[in-house]
KEKE-3310 file (N, C-alpha, C; in steps of 0.2 Angstrom, whole numbers, plus 5000, padded with zeros to 4 digits):
npx = (4850:4866:4877:4892:4906:4917:4913:4913:4904:4891:4892:4893:4881:4872:4875:4885:4896:4907:4912:4915:4925:4934:4939:4948:4955:4955:4945:4934:4934:4932:4918:4912:4915:4908:4895:4878:4869:4852:4843:4837:4843:4853:4868:4872:4884:4888:4898:4907:4899:4898:4913:4916:4923:4935:4940:4951:4950:4958:4962:4951:4936:4920:4903:4890:4879:4883:4883:4889:4886:4885:4887:4895:4903:4916:4923:4937:4939:4946:4949:4959:4965:4954:4941:4926:4913:4901:4887:4890:4887:4890:4885:4887:4883:4893:4910:4920:4933:4948:4947:4950:4952:4962:4969:4958:4945:4931:4918:4905:4891:4895:4891:4894:4887:4881:4889:4900:4917:4927:4940:4956:4956:4957:4957:4966:4973:4962:4950:4936:4924:4912:4898:4901:4896:4897:4889:4884:4893:4904:4920:4931:4944:4960:4955:4959:4962:4972:4979:4968:4955:4941:4929:4915:4901:4905:4900:4900:4892:4886:4895:4907:4923:4934:4948:4963:4960:4965:4967:4977:4984:4973:4961:4947:4934:4921:4907:4909:4905:4905:4895:4889:4897:4908:4924:4936:4949:4964:4960:4967:4970:4980:4990:4979:4967:4954:4944:4933:4924:4920:4924:4911:4908:4899:4892:4900:4910:4925:4938:4945:4960:4963:4961:4956:4969:4974:4986:4996:4986:4975:4963:4951:4942:4925:4918:4909:4911:4899:4892:4887:4895:4896:4894:4905:4915:4912:4915:4907:4901:4899:4893:4879:4879:4892:4899:4896:4902:4916:4917:4917:4928:4937:4936:4940:4954:4958:4956:4966:4977:4983:4987:4989:4981:4969:4968:4967:4954:4946:4947:4940:4927:4923:4922:4912:4901:4895:4881:4874:4873:4874:4864:4863:4852:4846:4846:4850:4861:4871:4882:4889:4893:4901:4912:4916:4921:4930:4939:4945:4950:4959:4968:4968:4960:4968:4979:4989:5004:5010:5000:4993:5004:5008:4997:4999:5011:5006:4997:5006:5013:5004:4999:5010:5011:5000:5003:5014:5008:5006:5017:5022:5016:5014:5011:5023:5033:5029:5030:5044:5049:5046:5053:5066:5066:5061:5063:5052:5040:5041:5042:5030:5021:5025:5023:5010:5006:5009:5000:5002:5014:5013:5006:5013:5019:5031:5031:5020:5024:5035:5030:5021:5029:5037:5029:5020:5027:5031:5021:5013:5009:4996:4989:4977:4981:4990:4981:4973:4982:4986:4973:4972:4983:4978:4967:4972:4980:4971:4963:4973:4978:4967:4965:4978:4978:4968:4975:4987:4982:4977:4989:4995:4987:4990:5004:5003:4996:5006:5017:5012:5012:5014)
npy = (4975:4972:4983:4988:4988:4995:5006:5022:5032:5027:5023:5035:5042:5034:5037:5030:5033:5028:5017:5023:5032:5022:5019:5029:5045:5050:5043:5047:5061:5060:5056:5067:5078:5074:5073:5081:5089:5092:5107:5106:5095:5087:5083:5073:5071:5062:5064:5055:5043:5025:5020:5033:5040:5051:5054:5057:5070:5077:5085:5082:5083:5091:5091:5103:5109:5102:5094:5094:5084:5078:5064:5061:5071:5071:5068:5070:5083:5084:5094:5099:5108:5105:5106:5114:5113:5120:5126:5125:5117:5117:5108:5102:5105:5106:5106:5096:5091:5091:5103:5106:5116:5121:5129:5126:5128:5136:5137:5141:5148:5148:5140:5141:5144:5145:5136:5128:5128:5119:5113:5113:5124:5127:5139:5144:5152:5150:5150:5159:5159:5165:5171:5170:5163:5165:5167:5169:5160:5151:5152:5143:5141:5147:5156:5154:5162:5166:5174:5171:5173:5182:5183:5186:5192:5193:5187:5188:5191:5192:5182:5174:5175:5167:5166:5173:5181:5178:5186:5190:5196:5194:5195:5205:5207:5211:5216:5216:5210:5212:5213:5215:5205:5196:5199:5191:5192:5196:5203:5201:5211:5214:5219:5216:5217:5228:5229:5235:5239:5247:5239:5232:5235:5237:5238:5228:5220:5222:5215:5223:5233:5226:5231:5230:5226:5235:5236:5241:5238:5239:5249:5252:5267:5265:5266:5265:5260:5262:5273:5289:5302:5314:5310:5303:5313:5320:5311:5301:5290:5272:5264:5266:5268:5271:5281:5280:5267:5270:5279:5271:5263:5273:5277:5265:5265:5276:5272:5263:5270:5273:5284:5287:5278:5282:5295:5292:5285:5295:5303:5295:5295:5308:5310:5300:5305:5314:5317:5306:5307:5321:5327:5333:5340:5348:5364:5370:5362:5366:5375:5366:5356:5364:5367:5354:5349:5359:5358:5346:5348:5359:5354:5340:5335:5339:5332:5335:5344:5351:5356:5367:5375:5378:5386:5397:5402:5406:5416:5425:5429:5434:5444:5452:5456:5464:5474:5479:5486:5498:5505:5502:5503:5494:5476:5468:5476:5475:5462:5461:5468:5461:5449:5454:5456:5468:5477:5485:5480:5466:5467:5472:5462:5451:5455:5456:5443:5436:5440:5444:5450:5461:5470:5478:5494:5499:5490:5495:5508:5506:5499:5509:5520:5515:5511:5522:5533:5543:5552:5567:5568:5573:5572:5568:5557:5550:5546:5538:5528:5523:5517:5507:5499:5494:5487:5477:5471:5467:5457:5448:5445:5438:5427:5421:5418:5407:5397:5396:5391:5378:5373:5372:5362:5351:5350:5347:5335:5327:5328:5323:5314:5297)
npz = (5739:5743:5752:5747:5757:5754:5746:5746:5744:5745:5759:5765:5761:5768:5781:5788:5797:5805:5797:5785:5790:5793:5780:5777:5775:5762:5756:5763:5760:5746:5746:5753:5744:5733:5736:5735:5744:5748:5752:5765:5770:5782:5790:5802:5815:5828:5840:5851:5852:5849:5842:5837:5846:5852:5839:5825:5815:5806:5791:5785:5774:5775:5771:5766:5778:5790:5806:5822:5835:5852:5862:5872:5883:5886:5875:5863:5851:5836:5823:5815:5801:5794:5782:5779:5769:5768:5778:5796:5811:5828:5841:5854:5871:5881:5880:5886:5884:5874:5861:5844:5831:5823:5809:5801:5788:5785:5774:5774:5784:5802:5817:5834:5845:5862:5869:5880:5883:5891:5892:5884:5870:5852:5840:5831:5816:5808:5794:5793:5782:5780:5790:5808:5823:5839:5850:5867:5871:5882:5888:5897:5897:5889:5876:5860:5846:5837:5823:5814:5801:5798:5787:5786:5796:5814:5829:5846:5856:5873:5877:5888:5895:5904:5905:5898:5881:5865:5851:5843:5828:5820:5806:5803:5793:5792:5801:5819:5835:5852:5862:5878:5882:5894:5900:5910:5911:5902:5886:5871:5857:5848:5834:5825:5812:5807:5795:5790:5800:5816:5831:5841:5857:5866:5882:5886:5898:5907:5916:5931:5928:5916:5903:5885:5874:5860:5853:5840:5831:5817:5813:5802:5796:5795:5779:5764:5747:5740:5745:5742:5733:5739:5753:5755:5754:5765:5774:5780:5792:5790:5799:5809:5823:5825:5831:5845:5847:5845:5855:5866:5865:5866:5879:5885:5881:5888:5901:5901:5901:5888:5878:5864:5858:5863:5857:5844:5843:5848:5836:5827:5833:5832:5818:5816:5821:5813:5803:5809:5824:5824:5814:5797:5792:5801:5804:5816:5820:5812:5816:5825:5816:5807:5815:5819:5806:5803:5813:5810:5797:5799:5809:5810:5821:5832:5831:5822:5820:5809:5801:5808:5810:5797:5793:5801:5797:5784:5788:5794:5783:5774:5781:5782:5769:5768:5777:5771:5760:5765:5763:5751:5734:5722:5719:5717:5722:5736:5739:5736:5747:5758:5755:5756:5769:5776:5790:5797:5792:5795:5808:5812:5808:5815:5828:5829:5826:5837:5849:5863:5862:5854:5861:5869:5874:5868:5857:5850:5847:5839:5828:5823:5820:5811:5800:5798:5800:5790:5789:5795:5813:5816:5804:5792:5784:5793:5803:5795:5792:5804:5807:5798:5801:5814:5810:5802:5811:5821:5814:5811:5823:5829:5821:5822:5836:5836:5828:5835:5847:5842:5838:5850:5856:5849:5852:5865:5865:5859:5868:5879:5894:5894)
capx = (4857:4871:4881:4900:4910:4923:4910:4913:4898:4885:4893:4892:4874:4868:4877:4889:4902:4913:4914:4918:4931:4939:4942:4953:4953:4954:4938:4929:4934:4928:4911:4911:4915:4903:4888:4875:4864:4846:4844:4835:4846:4858:4873:4873:4889:4887:4904:4907:4896:4903:4918:4917:4926:4941:4942:4955:4947:4963:4962:4944:4932:4913:4898:4886:4874:4886:4881:4892:4882:4889:4884:4900:4906:4923:4927:4941:4937:4952:4947:4964:4966:4948:4937:4918:4911:4895:4885:4892:4884:4893:4880:4888:4883:4899:4916:4924:4939:4951:4944:4955:4951:4968:4970:4952:4942:4923:4916:4898:4890:4897:4887:4896:4884:4878:4894:4905:4923:4930:4947:4960:4952:4961:4954:4971:4974:4956:4947:4929:4923:4905:4896:4903:4891:4899:4885:4883:4898:4908:4927:4934:4951:4962:4952:4965:4960:4977:4980:4962:4952:4934:4926:4908:4900:4907:4896:4902:4887:4884:4900:4911:4930:4937:4955:4965:4958:4970:4965:4983:4985:4967:4958:4940:4932:4914:4905:4912:4902:4906:4890:4887:4902:4912:4931:4938:4956:4966:4958:4972:4968:4986:4991:4973:4965:4947:4945:4926:4919:4923:4921:4905:4910:4893:4890:4905:4913:4932:4941:4950:4967:4963:4957:4958:4975:4974:4993:4998:4980:4973:4955:4949:4936:4920:4915:4908:4911:4892:4890:4887:4902:4895:4895:4913:4919:4911:4918:4901:4902:4894:4890:4875:4881:4900:4902:4896:4907:4922:4918:4918:4935:4941:4936:4944:4960:4960:4957:4972:4983:4986:4985:4989:4975:4963:4967:4964:4947:4943:4946:4935:4921:4921:4920:4906:4895:4892:4875:4870:4872:4873:4861:4865:4846:4844:4850:4853:4867:4876:4888:4893:4896:4906:4917:4919:4924:4936:4944:4948:4954:4965:4973:4967:4958:4973:4985:4994:5008:5011:4994:4992:5011:5008:4993:5002:5016:5002:4994:5011:5015:4998:4998:5016:5009:4995:5007:5019:5004:5006:5024:5023:5010:5013:5012:5030:5037:5027:5034:5051:5051:5045:5059:5072:5065:5060:5062:5046:5035:5041:5041:5023:5018:5027:5020:5002:5005:5010:4996:5005:5020:5011:5002:5017:5020:5037:5029:5016:5028:5040:5025:5018:5034:5040:5024:5016:5031:5031:5015:5013:5005:4989:4986:4972:4984:4992:4976:4971:4987:4985:4967:4973:4987:4974:4962:4976:4983:4965:4962:4979:4978:4962:4967:4984:4976:4965:4980:4991:4978:4977:4996:4996:4984:4994:5010:5001:4995:5012:5021:5008:5015:5010)
capy = (4975:4973:4989:4987:4992:4999:5011:5028:5036:5023:5023:5042:5043:5031:5040:5025:5037:5024:5013:5028:5034:5017:5018:5033:5052:5051:5040:5052:5067:5058:5057:5074:5083:5072:5073:5087:5089:5096:5113:5104:5089:5088:5077:5074:5067:5062:5063:5051:5037:5020:5020:5040:5043:5054:5053:5063:5072:5081:5085:5079:5088:5090:5094:5108:5107:5097:5096:5090:5083:5075:5060:5060:5077:5070:5066:5075:5084:5086:5095:5103:5108:5103:5110:5113:5116:5124:5128:5120:5119:5114:5108:5100:5110:5106:5102:5095:5088:5096:5105:5109:5118:5125:5129:5124:5132:5136:5141:5144:5151:5144:5142:5138:5147:5141:5130:5129:5125:5118:5111:5117:5125:5131:5141:5148:5152:5147:5155:5159:5162:5168:5173:5166:5165:5162:5171:5165:5154:5152:5149:5142:5141:5152:5157:5156:5164:5169:5173:5169:5178:5182:5186:5188:5195:5189:5188:5186:5194:5188:5177:5174:5173:5167:5167:5178:5179:5179:5188:5193:5195:5192:5200:5206:5210:5213:5218:5212:5213:5208:5216:5212:5200:5197:5197:5191:5192:5201:5202:5203:5212:5217:5217:5214:5222:5229:5233:5238:5241:5248:5233:5234:5233:5240:5235:5223:5221:5220:5215:5229:5232:5222:5234:5227:5228:5236:5238:5240:5236:5243:5250:5257:5270:5262:5269:5260:5263:5263:5279:5295:5306:5319:5307:5301:5319:5322:5305:5299:5283:5268:5261:5271:5268:5271:5286:5276:5262:5273:5282:5266:5262:5279:5277:5260:5267:5281:5268:5259:5276:5273:5291:5287:5275:5287:5300:5289:5283:5301:5305:5291:5297:5315:5309:5296:5309:5317:5314:5301:5310:5328:5327:5339:5343:5352:5370:5371:5358:5368:5377:5360:5353:5368:5366:5348:5349:5364:5355:5340:5351:5363:5351:5333:5334:5340:5327:5338:5350:5354:5360:5374:5379:5381:5391:5402:5405:5409:5422:5429:5431:5438:5450:5456:5459:5470:5479:5482:5490:5505:5508:5501:5502:5488:5469:5466:5480:5473:5455:5462:5471:5455:5445:5457:5457:5475:5477:5488:5476:5460:5468:5473:5456:5446:5457:5454:5436:5434:5445:5447:5454:5467:5475:5483:5501:5499:5487:5499:5514:5503:5498:5516:5525:5512:5511:5528:5539:5548:5556:5571:5565:5575:5572:5562:5551:5547:5543:5532:5523:5519:5513:5501:5495:5491:5482:5471:5468:5463:5451:5443:5442:5433:5421:5418:5415:5401:5392:5395:5386:5372:5371:5370:5356:5346:5349:5344:5328:5323:5328:5321:5308:5291)
capz = (5736:5749:5751:5747:5762:5751:5742:5751:5742:5748:5766:5767:5760:5773:5788:5792:5798:5807:5792:5781:5792:5792:5773:5777:5774:5755:5754:5766:5756:5740:5747:5755:5738:5728:5739:5734:5749:5748:5757:5772:5772:5787:5791:5810:5817:5835:5843:5858:5852:5848:5836:5836:5852:5851:5832:5822:5808:5803:5784:5782:5771:5777:5766:5768:5783:5794:5813:5827:5842:5857:5867:5878:5883:5887:5869:5860:5844:5832:5816:5812:5794:5791:5777:5779:5762:5769:5785:5801:5818:5834:5846:5861:5876:5885:5877:5892:5882:5870:5854:5840:5824:5820:5802:5798:5784:5785:5769:5775:5791:5807:5823:5840:5851:5868:5870:5885:5882:5898:5891:5879:5863:5848:5834:5828:5809:5805:5790:5793:5775:5781:5797:5813:5828:5846:5855:5873:5872:5888:5888:5904:5896:5885:5869:5856:5839:5834:5816:5811:5796:5798:5781:5787:5803:5820:5835:5852:5861:5879:5878:5894:5894:5911:5905:5892:5875:5860:5844:5840:5821:5816:5802:5803:5787:5793:5808:5825:5841:5859:5866:5884:5884:5900:5900:5917:5910:5897:5879:5867:5850:5845:5827:5822:5807:5807:5788:5788:5805:5822:5835:5846:5864:5870:5888:5888:5905:5908:5923:5933:5926:5910:5897:5879:5871:5853:5851:5833:5828:5811:5813:5797:5797:5790:5774:5758:5740:5738:5747:5737:5733:5745:5759:5755:5755:5772:5778:5784:5795:5787:5804:5812:5830:5825:5836:5852:5847:5845:5862:5871:5864:5868:5886:5887:5880:5893:5907:5901:5900:5882:5875:5857:5856:5865:5852:5838:5844:5848:5829:5824:5836:5830:5812:5815:5824:5807:5800:5813:5830:5822:5807:5793:5790:5806:5804:5823:5821:5807:5820:5827:5810:5805:5820:5818:5800:5803:5818:5806:5791:5801:5814:5811:5827:5837:5830:5817:5821:5803:5798:5811:5809:5790:5793:5805:5792:5779:5791:5795:5776:5771:5785:5780:5762:5768:5780:5765:5756:5768:5761:5743:5730:5718:5722:5716:5727:5742:5739:5737:5753:5762:5753:5758:5776:5778:5798:5799:5790:5798:5816:5813:5807:5820:5834:5829:5826:5844:5852:5869:5860:5850:5865:5873:5872:5864:5851:5846:5844:5833:5822:5821:5817:5805:5794:5797:5802:5785:5789:5801:5818:5816:5798:5791:5782:5798:5806:5791:5792:5810:5807:5794:5805:5819:5807:5800:5817:5824:5810:5811:5830:5830:5817:5825:5842:5834:5826:5841:5851:5839:5839:5857:5858:5846:5856:5871:5864:5857:5873:5885:5898:5892)
cpx = (4862:4876:4889:4903:4915:4920:4909:4906:4892:4886:4891:4885:4870:4870:4881:4896:4908:4916:4918:4925:4937:4942:4947:4951:4952:4947:4933:4928:4931:4921:4909:4910:4910:4896:4885:4869:4858:4847:4842:4839:4852:4862:4875:4878:4889:4894:4903:4903:4901:4907:4918:4919:4933:4944:4946:4952:4952:4963:4956:4941:4924:4909:4894:4881:4877:4885:4885:4888:4887:4885:4888:4904:4914:4927:4931:4938:4943:4950:4953:4965:4960:4944:4930:4916:4904:4893:4888:4890:4888:4888:4881:4888:4889:4904:4921:4931:4942:4947:4949:4953:4956:4968:4964:4949:4934:4921:4909:4898:4892:4893:4890:4893:4881:4883:4898:4911:4927:4937:4950:4956:4956:4958:4959:4971:4968:4953:4940:4927:4916:4904:4898:4899:4894:4895:4884:4887:4902:4915:4930:4941:4953:4958:4957:4962:4966:4978:4974:4959:4945:4931:4919:4908:4902:4903:4898:4898:4886:4889:4904:4918:4933:4945:4957:4962:4963:4967:4971:4983:4979:4965:4951:4938:4925:4913:4907:4908:4903:4901:4889:4892:4906:4919:4934:4946:4958:4964:4964:4970:4974:4987:4985:4971:4957:4946:4938:4922:4923:4920:4916:4907:4905:4892:4894:4908:4920:4934:4945:4957:4968:4959:4960:4964:4974:4981:4994:4992:4978:4965:4954:4942:4931:4916:4914:4908:4904:4889:4890:4894:4902:4896:4902:4917:4918:4913:4912:4902:4897:4890:4886:4877:4889:4902:4902:4901:4914:4923:4919:4925:4940:4942:4941:4952:4963:4961:4964:4978:4986:4983:4985:4983:4969:4962:4964:4957:4943:4942:4940:4928:4919:4919:4913:4900:4891:4886:4871:4868:4871:4870:4862:4858:4843:4849:4854:4860:4873:4883:4892:4897:4902:4913:4920:4923:4931:4941:4948:4953:4960:4970:4972:4965:4963:4979:4991:4998:5009:5006:4993:4998:5011:5003:4995:5007:5012:4999:5000:5013:5010:4998:5004:5014:5005:4999:5012:5015:5004:5012:5025:5016:5009:5014:5019:5034:5035:5031:5041:5053:5051:5051:5065:5072:5066:5059:5055:5040:5035:5040:5033:5019:5019:5024:5013:5001:5005:5006:4999:5011:5019:5008:5006:5018:5025:5035:5025:5020:5032:5036:5023:5023:5037:5036:5021:5021:5032:5026:5015:5008:4998:4986:4981:4975:4987:4987:4973:4976:4987:4979:4968:4978:4983:4969:4966:4978:4977:4964:4967:4979:4973:4963:4973:4982:4973:4970:4985:4988:4978:4984:4998:4993:4988:5001:5009:5000:5001:5017:5018:5012:5011:5008)
cpy = (4976:4979:4986:4991:4996:5005:5017:5032:5033:5024:5030:5044:5040:5033:5035:5028:5032:5020:5017:5030:5029:5016:5024:5040:5053:5049:5045:5058:5066:5059:5064:5079:5081:5073:5080:5087:5094:5102:5111:5098:5091:5082:5078:5069:5067:5059:5059:5045:5031:5021:5028:5043:5045:5053:5059:5064:5077:5080:5083:5085:5086:5094:5099:5105:5101:5099:5091:5090:5079:5070:5059:5067:5077:5068:5071:5076:5087:5087:5100:5102:5105:5108:5109:5117:5120:5126:5123:5122:5114:5114:5105:5106:5111:5102:5101:5092:5093:5097:5108:5110:5122:5124:5127:5130:5131:5140:5144:5146:5145:5145:5138:5141:5142:5135:5132:5125:5125:5116:5115:5117:5129:5132:5146:5147:5148:5153:5154:5163:5165:5170:5168:5168:5161:5165:5166:5159:5156:5148:5149:5141:5146:5151:5159:5156:5167:5168:5171:5175:5177:5186:5189:5191:5190:5191:5185:5189:5189:5182:5179:5171:5173:5168:5171:5175:5182:5180:5191:5191:5193:5197:5200:5210:5212:5215:5214:5215:5208:5211:5212:5206:5202:5195:5197:5191:5196:5199:5205:5204:5215:5214:5215:5219:5222:5233:5236:5240:5243:5243:5236:5231:5236:5236:5229:5225:5218:5220:5221:5227:5228:5225:5230:5230:5229:5238:5236:5237:5241:5243:5255:5260:5267:5266:5264:5264:5265:5269:5284:5298:5311:5316:5305:5307:5321:5316:5302:5291:5278:5264:5267:5273:5269:5275:5283:5271:5265:5276:5277:5264:5267:5279:5271:5261:5272:5277:5265:5264:5275:5279:5290:5284:5279:5292:5298:5287:5290:5304:5302:5293:5303:5314:5305:5300:5312:5313:5310:5304:5318:5328:5334:5343:5347:5358:5372:5367:5361:5371:5371:5357:5357:5367:5360:5347:5353:5361:5349:5344:5355:5360:5344:5331:5334:5335:5330:5344:5354:5358:5367:5378:5382:5386:5397:5406:5408:5416:5427:5433:5436:5444:5455:5459:5465:5476:5483:5487:5497:5509:5508:5500:5496:5481:5467:5470:5477:5466:5456:5464:5465:5450:5448:5459:5464:5475:5480:5483:5469:5461:5469:5466:5451:5448:5456:5447:5433:5440:5449:5451:5461:5472:5479:5490:5502:5496:5491:5505:5512:5502:5505:5520:5521:5512:5518:5534:5544:5553:5561:5568:5567:5575:5567:5556:5547:5543:5537:5526:5519:5515:5507:5496:5491:5486:5476:5467:5464:5457:5446:5441:5437:5426:5417:5415:5408:5396:5391:5390:5379:5369:5368:5363:5350:5345:5345:5336:5324:5322:5325:5314:5302:5287)
cpz = (5742:5747:5752:5752:5760:5747:5747:5750:5746:5756:5769:5767:5765:5780:5792:5793:5800:5801:5786:5783:5792:5785:5772:5774:5766:5753:5757:5762:5749:5740:5748:5749:5733:5730:5737:5738:5747:5753:5764:5774:5777:5788:5798:5812:5825:5838:5850:5858:5850:5841:5834:5842:5850:5844:5829:5815:5804:5795:5781:5779:5773:5772:5769:5773:5788:5801:5817:5833:5846:5862:5873:5878:5884:5880:5866:5853:5841:5825:5813:5804:5790:5787:5778:5773:5763:5776:5790:5807:5823:5840:5853:5866:5880:5881:5883:5891:5877:5863:5850:5833:5821:5813:5798:5793:5784:5780:5770:5782:5796:5814:5829:5846:5856:5870:5876:5884:5888:5898:5886:5872:5859:5841:5830:5820:5806:5800:5790:5787:5775:5788:5802:5819:5835:5851:5861:5874:5878:5887:5895:5903:5891:5878:5864:5848:5835:5827:5811:5806:5796:5792:5782:5794:5809:5826:5841:5858:5867:5880:5885:5893:5901:5911:5899:5885:5870:5853:5840:5832:5817:5812:5802:5797:5787:5800:5814:5831:5847:5864:5872:5886:5891:5899:5907:5917:5904:5890:5875:5859:5846:5838:5823:5816:5806:5800:5787:5793:5811:5827:5840:5852:5869:5876:5890:5895:5905:5915:5925:5931:5920:5905:5890:5876:5863:5850:5844:5829:5822:5811:5807:5798:5792:5785:5768:5752:5737:5740:5742:5738:5738:5752:5760:5757:5762:5777:5783:5786:5792:5792:5808:5819:5830:5830:5843:5852:5848:5852:5867:5871:5867:5876:5889:5887:5886:5900:5907:5900:5893:5878:5868:5854:5857:5860:5846:5838:5845:5841:5826:5827:5833:5822:5811:5818:5818:5804:5805:5820:5829:5815:5803:5791:5795:5806:5811:5824:5816:5811:5822:5822:5807:5809:5819:5812:5800:5808:5814:5801:5794:5806:5815:5818:5833:5836:5826:5820:5815:5801:5801:5810:5802:5789:5796:5800:5786:5782:5792:5788:5773:5775:5783:5773:5763:5772:5775:5761:5759:5766:5754:5740:5726:5722:5722:5721:5734:5744:5740:5744:5758:5761:5756:5766:5779:5786:5800:5798:5794:5806:5817:5812:5812:5827:5834:5829:5833:5848:5858:5868:5857:5855:5869:5870:5867:5857:5847:5843:5838:5827:5819:5817:5811:5799:5793:5799:5797:5785:5795:5806:5818:5809:5797:5788:5787:5802:5802:5791:5798:5810:5803:5798:5810:5816:5805:5806:5821:5821:5811:5818:5832:5827:5820:5832:5841:5833:5831:5846:5848:5839:5846:5859:5855:5849:5862:5870:5862:5864:5880:5888:5897:5899)
residu = (MET:LYS:THR:ARG:PRO:GLU:ASP:PRO:ILE:GLU:LEU:GLY:ASN:ARG:GLY:ARG:TRP:PRO:ASP:LEU:ILE:ALA:LEU:GLY:VAL:GLU:ALA:TRP:ASN:GLU:TRP:ALA:ARG:ALA:VAL:LYS:PRO:ALA:PRO:GLU:GLN:GLU:PHE:ILE:ILE:ARG:ILE:GLY:THR:ASP:ARG:LEU:ASN:ASN:ILE:ASP:PHE:THR:GLY:PHE:VAL:PHE:PRO:ASN:ASN:THR:ILE:PHE:GLU:SER:ARG:ASN:ASN:ASN:SER:GLN:VAL:ASN:CYS:ALA:ASN:THR:THR:PHE:LEU:GLY:ARG:PHE:THR:PHE:LYS:PRO:PRO:VAL:ALA:ALA:ASN:LYS:VAL:ASN:PHE:GLU:GLY:ALA:CYS:PHE:VAL:GLY:ASP:THR:ASP:PHE:SER:ASN:THR:MET:PHE:ALA:ARG:ALA:VAL:ASN:PHE:SER:ASN:VAL:HIS:PHE:GLY:ALA:ASN:ALA:ASN:PHE:ALA:GLU:THR:GLU:PHE:ASP:VAL:LEU:ALA:ASN:PHE:GLU:GLY:SER:VAL:PHE:ASP:GLY:GLU:LEU:LYS:PHE:SER:ASP:ALA:ARG:PHE:LYS:LEU:PRO:THR:ASN:PHE:ASP:GLY:CYS:VAL:PHE:LYS:ASP:ASP:VAL:THR:PHE:GLU:ARG:SER:VAL:PHE:GLN:SER:LEU:PRO:LEU:PHE:SER:ASN:THR:THR:PHE:SER:SER:SER:ILE:PRO:ASN:LEU:ARG:ALA:ALA:HIS:PHE:ALA:PRO:HIS:TYR:PRO:PRO:ASP:PHE:HIS:SER:ALA:LYS:LEU:SER:TYR:PRO:THR:LYS:SER:THR:GLN:SER:LEU:TRP:ASP:ARG:VAL:ARG:LYS:ILE:CYS:ASP:THR:PRO:ASP:GLY:ALA:GLU:ARG:ALA:ARG:ILE:LEU:LYS:LYS:LEU:ALA:ALA:ASP:GLY:HIS:ASN:HIS:ASP:GLU:GLU:LEU:ARG:PHE:PHE:THR:MET:GLU:MET:ARG:ALA:LYS:ARG:LYS:HIS:GLU:ILE:PRO:TYR:ASN:ASN:VAL:LEU:ASN:TRP:PRO:LYS:LEU:ILE:ILE:ASN:HIS:ALA:TYR:GLU:PHE:PHE:SER:ASP:PHE:GLY:GLN:SER:ILE:LEU:ARG:PRO:THR:CYS:TRP:LEU:VAL:GLY:ILE:PHE:THR:SER:SER:ALA:TYR:PHE:TYR:ALA:GLY:LEU:LEU:TYR:GLU:THR:PRO:ILE:SER:ARG:LEU:THR:ALA:ILE:TRP:GLU:ARG:ASP:PRO:SER:ILE:LEU:THR:ALA:SER:PHE:SER:SER:LEU:LEU:PRO:PHE:ALA:GLY:GLN:THR:LEU:ILE:GLY:ARG:LYS:VAL:ILE:GLU:SER:GLY:LEU:CYS:GLY:ARG:TYR:ALA:PRO:SER:SER:ILE:GLU:HIS:ILE:ASP:CYS:LEU:SER:THR:ILE:TYR:ARG:ILE:SER:ALA:ILE:GLU:GLY:ILE:LEU:ALA:PHE:ILE:PHE:LEU:PHE:LEU:LEU:GLY:VAL:ALA:LEU:ARG:ASN:ILE:ALA:ARG:ILE:LYS)
# end
């Protein structure tokens, strides 16, 4: 039976791509949406062959297991606003002419590995609905992925970028790796969103004076709802090598003199160490873990001025309450004395809050006379009163030193010259 040239289903099933293209985009899409390929069935489209040279696939739909091969590396590939309903493989080893996938949508896994893009290439505003593989890909031109969305894993391991790389405004919803990649110019990650992983830049090489730019990027600390409640409370990183990834980003930010980013990645690194680099099941690690958690709780790893300030106010008030106990018996009377700003009590508490102020001879005499002056100097009551003052002062001084240190770290981080 002779095939009717106007029947898109028959033309597509027989792989007569030029004839199917000649019927128009609507006929092509009718076939692509109707075909139900077997798992092992592939649709191979050889770009650059007769009647398939410099074809415009704008708005076309391709079925699952579509493969682009090339017989002519100089053929243009224009797949703007194209939809790939399943797995797609791009096999030309060299794309010596323009390649345009702007606005395309890949529903299945995508494979662009081992391809060299020698001319203009555009992957802006592309939706990658599954895993995308660009391993060992070489970009001799600007690699433009601006505004693209990656739902699955993104792999750029061993890739090479000779000119600037633009990921501005991209959204990465799964793991991202640039392991061993080479960037010979500026990699731009500004305004990007990493919603579930810390990007892997292990062993990646960046040209001098061109560290990656993460300005206004949102990097979410990777935890999953499937974790136990106890792991979520401890903020356990879902990525086992998350601490190393954050450490690399911290170093790159420091090399670029971006202190804000350096501090942010330091925070991620400190959290990600828990359980993975500092296991909880080893008793010898408990001091490190206590310090790690305390550093976050009391100062947000040196980023908060408010937290240590509030603790200093609490220490000052608590100490004043105990000093007031030397003059007043009931809790109400002690609080009233603090509220009415009793000079003896406030002087004692303030002097101990700032250890260097309370060590002067005048400061000691003021405290002793104000709180213990009602007792005879040689009496047991006077000695007990002095002992109580020194105990309160010692505890307050130690705690105050810790939180003054944390406050100083936070002030240094904020006032540090960028």
